KEKE-3310 file (N, C-alpha, C; in steps of 0.2 Angstrom, whole numbers, plus 5000, padded with zeros to 4 digits):
npx = (5541:5544:5551:5546:5558:5559:5551:5558:5571:5568:5565:5577:5585:5580:5584:5598:5608:5607:5612:5611:5598:5592:5581:5570:5570:5568:5555:5548:5550:5543:5530:5527:5528:5523:5530:5548:5556:5569:5576:5576:5583:5596:5598:5598:5609:5619:5618:5619:5631:5631:5632:5623:5620:5619:5608:5598:5600:5593:5581:5576:5577:5567:5550:5541:5544:5543:5548:5542:5528:5513:5496:5481:5474:5478:5477:5477:5479:5476:5486:5488:5487:5473:5466:5470:5465:5452:5449:5457:5467:5459:5452:5463:5467:5455:5455:5466:5464:5452:5457:5467:5480:5495:5501:5509:5509:5502:5486:5483:5476:5480:5473:5472:5483:5490:5493:5500:5499:5507:5500:5486:5482:5469:5462:5450:5441:5442:5441:5452:5454:5462:5460:5468:5467:5457:5448:5441:5432:5427:5427:5420:5419:5408:5407:5419:5417:5408:5415:5426:5418:5413:5425:5429:5418:5421:5431:5425:5417)
npy = (5251:5235:5228:5215:5205:5195:5194:5205:5199:5189:5196:5203:5193:5189:5200:5200:5196:5204:5218:5235:5235:5242:5251:5244:5234:5242:5247:5235:5232:5242:5240:5229:5233:5246:5257:5261:5254:5258:5248:5239:5246:5245:5231:5229:5236:5229:5216:5219:5226:5240:5257:5264:5278:5279:5272:5279:5291:5287:5285:5297:5305:5301:5304:5294:5286:5282:5285:5284:5276:5274:5279:5269:5273:5284:5301:5311:5328:5337:5351:5357:5370:5372:5365:5372:5385:5382:5379:5370:5372:5377:5365:5356:5363:5362:5348:5345:5353:5346:5332:5334:5335:5339:5341:5327:5320:5307:5302:5300:5288:5280:5279:5289:5297:5312:5321:5333:5336:5339:5338:5329:5326:5327:5339:5344:5340:5348:5354:5341:5326:5311:5296:5283:5273:5279:5292:5308:5320:5338:5343:5348:5356:5350:5338:5332:5330:5319:5310:5307:5302:5290:5283:5282:5275:5263:5259:5256:5244)
npz = (5586:5581:5566:5556:5548:5539:5526:5520:5518:5509:5498:5496:5492:5480:5472:5474:5465:5454:5445:5448:5453:5464:5465:5460:5470:5482:5479:5480:5493:5499:5495:5503:5516:5516:5518:5519:5530:5543:5548:5537:5528:5534:5533:5519:5516:5522:5516:5503:5502:5501:5505:5518:5516:5502:5499:5506:5499:5487:5491:5496:5485:5476:5475:5477:5487:5505:5521:5533:5542:5533:5531:5531:5520:5507:5504:5491:5486:5472:5466:5455:5442:5437:5446:5458:5455:5455:5468:5475:5485:5496:5498:5502:5514:5521:5523:5530:5542:5546:5548:5556:5553:5544:5527:5521:5533:5544:5551:5568:5571:5561:5549:5538:5527:5521:5506:5496:5478:5463:5450:5445:5433:5428:5424:5418:5427:5438:5455:5460:5469:5475:5482:5488:5474:5469:5460:5463:5456:5453:5466:5482:5498:5505:5498:5501:5515:5514:5507:5516:5527:5521:5520:5533:5539:5534:5542:5554:5551)
capx = (5538:5549:5549:5548:5563:5559:5549:5563:5576:5566:5565:5584:5588:5577:5588:5605:5613:5605:5616:5607:5591:5590:5575:5564:5570:5565:5548:5545:5550:5538:5524:5526:5528:5519:5536:5554:5559:5576:5579:5577:5589:5602:5599:5600:5616:5624:5617:5622:5637:5629:5632:5616:5619:5617:5601:5594:5600:5588:5574:5574:5577:5561:5544:5537:5546:5541:5552:5538:5522:5508:5489:5478:5471:5482:5473:5481:5475:5479:5487:5489:5484:5466:5463:5471:5460:5445:5448:5461:5470:5454:5451:5469:5466:5449:5457:5472:5461:5448:5460:5472:5487:5498:5503:5515:5508:5497:5482:5485:5473:5483:5468:5473:5489:5488:5498:5499:5502:5507:5495:5484:5480:5462:5461:5443:5437:5445:5447:5452:5458:5463:5460:5471:5467:5450:5448:5435:5432:5423:5426:5418:5420:5403:5409:5425:5414:5405:5421:5429:5414:5413:5431:5429:5413:5424:5435:5420:5414)
capy = (5245:5230:5226:5208:5206:5189:5196:5209:5195:5186:5201:5205:5187:5190:5205:5201:5195:5209:5224:5241:5234:5245:5255:5239:5231:5246:5247:5229:5232:5247:5236:5224:5237:5252:5262:5258:5254:5259:5241:5236:5249:5242:5224:5229:5239:5224:5211:5220:5230:5247:5261:5266:5284:5278:5270:5285:5295:5285:5285:5304:5308:5299:5306:5288:5282:5284:5283:5283:5272:5278:5278:5264:5277:5290:5306:5316:5333:5341:5358:5360:5376:5371:5363:5377:5390:5380:5378:5364:5375:5376:5358:5354:5366:5358:5341:5346:5355:5341:5326:5336:5333:5343:5337:5323:5317:5302:5303:5295:5281:5276:5278:5293:5301:5318:5323:5338:5333:5345:5337:5322:5325:5327:5346:5345:5338:5351:5352:5334:5322:5304:5292:5277:5273:5282:5299:5311:5327:5343:5342:5353:5354:5345:5331:5330:5327:5313:5305:5305:5298:5284:5279:5281:5270:5257:5257:5253:5238)
capz = (5583:5578:5559:5554:5542:5535:5520:5517:5517:5503:5493:5494:5489:5473:5468:5476:5459:5449:5445:5447:5455:5470:5465:5461:5477:5487:5478:5483:5501:5501:5493:5508:5523:5516:5518:5519:5537:5544:5549:5531:5524:5537:5530:5512:5516:5524:5512:5496:5502:5499:5510:5519:5513:5495:5499:5508:5493:5482:5495:5497:5479:5473:5479:5478:5493:5511:5526:5539:5541:5530:5533:5527:5514:5506:5501:5487:5484:5467:5467:5448:5440:5436:5453:5462:5453:5457:5475:5478:5491:5501:5500:5506:5520:5525:5525:5535:5548:5548:5550:5562:5551:5539:5521:5523:5539:5545:5557:5574:5571:5555:5543:5533:5525:5517:5502:5490:5472:5458:5445:5444:5426:5427:5424:5416:5433:5444:5459:5460:5474:5474:5488:5485:5467:5466:5458:5464:5453:5455:5473:5486:5505:5506:5495:5505:5521:5512:5505:5522:5530:5518:5522:5541:5540:5532:5548:5559:5549)
cpx = (5544:5547:5551:5552:5563:5557:5555:5569:5574:5567:5572:5587:5586:5582:5596:5610:5611:5608:5611:5600:5589:5583:5569:5564:5567:5557:5545:5545:5544:5531:5522:5524:5524:5524:5542:5557:5566:5579:5580:5582:5595:5603:5601:5607:5621:5624:5620:5628:5636:5629:5625:5615:5617:5610:5596:5594:5594:5581:5572:5574:5570:5555:5540:5539:5545:5546:5548:5532:5517:5501:5487:5476:5476:5477:5478:5477:5479:5480:5489:5485:5476:5463:5464:5466:5453:5444:5452:5464:5465:5452:5457:5468:5461:5451:5462:5468:5456:5451:5465:5479:5489:5499:5509:5514:5502:5493:5484:5482:5476:5478:5470:5480:5487:5494:5496:5503:5502:5502:5493:5481:5473:5459:5453:5438:5439:5440:5446:5456:5458:5464:5462:5471:5461:5450:5441:5436:5426:5421:5424:5419:5414:5404:5415:5422:5411:5410:5424:5425:5413:5419:5432:5424:5417:5428:5431:5417:5418)
cpy = (5241:5228:5219:5208:5200:5190:5200:5204:5191:5190:5203:5199:5187:5194:5205:5200:5200:5215:5230:5240:5237:5248:5249:5235:5235:5247:5241:5229:5237:5244:5232:5228:5243:5258:5258:5259:5255:5252:5238:5239:5246:5235:5225:5232:5233:5218:5212:5225:5237:5251:5264:5273:5284:5276:5275:5290:5294:5287:5293:5308:5307:5300:5299:5284:5285:5281:5282:5279:5277:5275:5272:5267:5283:5295:5311:5321:5337:5348:5361:5366:5376:5370:5369:5383:5388:5378:5372:5366:5374:5369:5355:5357:5363:5351:5341:5348:5349:5334:5328:5335:5338:5338:5333:5319:5311:5303:5298:5288:5277:5276:5282:5296:5306:5320:5328:5335:5339:5344:5330:5321:5324:5335:5348:5344:5342:5354:5344:5331:5315:5301:5285:5277:5276:5289:5302:5318:5331:5343:5349:5351:5349:5338:5328:5327:5320:5308:5302:5301:5291:5279:5278:5276:5263:5254:5253:5246:5232)
cpz = (5580:5571:5558:5547:5537:5528:5516:5514:5510:5497:5491:5491:5481:5469:5469:5470:5453:5450:5444:5449:5462:5470:5465:5467:5482:5486:5480:5490:5503:5500:5499:5515:5522:5516:5518:5526:5538:5544:5542:5527:5527:5534:5523:5512:5517:5519:5505:5496:5499:5505:5512:5516:5506:5495:5501:5502:5488:5485:5495:5491:5476:5477:5481:5484:5500:5516:5533:5537:5538:5532:5529:5520:5513:5502:5497:5484:5478:5468:5460:5447:5440:5443:5458:5461:5456:5464:5478:5484:5497:5503:5504:5513:5525:5527:5530:5542:5551:5551:5555:5560:5545:5533:5523:5529:5539:5551:5562:5574:5565:5549:5537:5533:5520:5513:5497:5484:5467:5452:5445:5437:5424:5427:5422:5422:5439:5449:5460:5466:5472:5481:5486:5478:5464:5466:5460:5461:5455:5462:5477:5493:5507:5504:5499:5512:5519:5511:5512:5526:5528:5520:5530:5543:5539:5538:5553:5557:5551)
residu = (MET:LYS:VAL:ASN:LEU:SER:GLU:ALA:LYS:ASN:ILE:ILE:LYS:LYS:TYR:CYS:ALA:LYS:GLU:GLY:ALA:LEU:ILE:PRO:LEU:LEU:GLN:ASP:VAL:GLN:ALA:ILE:TYR:GLY:TYR:VAL:PRO:GLU:GLU:VAL:VAL:GLU:LEU:ILE:SER:LYS:GLU:LEU:SER:ILE:PHE:PRO:VAL:GLU:ILE:TYR:GLY:VAL:LEU:THR:PHE:TYR:ALA:GLN:PHE:TYR:LEU:THR:PRO:ARG:GLY:LYS:HIS:THR:ILE:LYS:VAL:CYS:GLN:GLY:THR:ALA:CYS:HIS:VAL:MET:GLY:GLY:GLY:GLU:ILE:LEU:SER:TYR:LEU:SER:ASP:THR:LEU:GLY:ILE:ARG:GLU:GLY:GLU:THR:THR:GLU:ASP:GLY:ILE:PHE:SER:LEU:GLU:ARG:VAL:ALA:CYS:LEU:GLY:CYS:CYS:GLY:MET:ALA:PRO:VAL:ILE:MET:VAL:ASP:ASN:ASP:PHE:TYR:GLY:LYS:CYS:THR:ILE:LYS:LYS:MET:GLU:ASP:ILE:LEU:SER:ASN:TYR:GLN:LYS:GLU:LYS:SER:ILE)
# end
């Protein structure tokens, strides 16, 4: 899939005169594309005279950046101590089996990406998942079925 670079060029212009602005530049790129495409890394490298390896060093160091397209909805499953003890591992396994993907992957239809996270900071509501910016606490397999169903219905509307 070819990436339209016009928006990336505008973002690069915004940051080209600012020293040490690589991270905010990459954040803005990811906000537009949903990930940081290889073509944009090449463009940044050329325009800002930064070696691609330096850019990839930043992209792979920080967990906030993605190098592959993400799903429309990102499901984050907390695996902190409270969530793990209360069934977070089983919920992660259920979602992985149901969606047919492993953590870090995206469904073929591009609807869901699945992530394991160390802590979502909602221990009193364990086990917790987060879909995009929405938190769901006291999760069960049945609750996961309902949550997935709601997001899948959105697709057909």
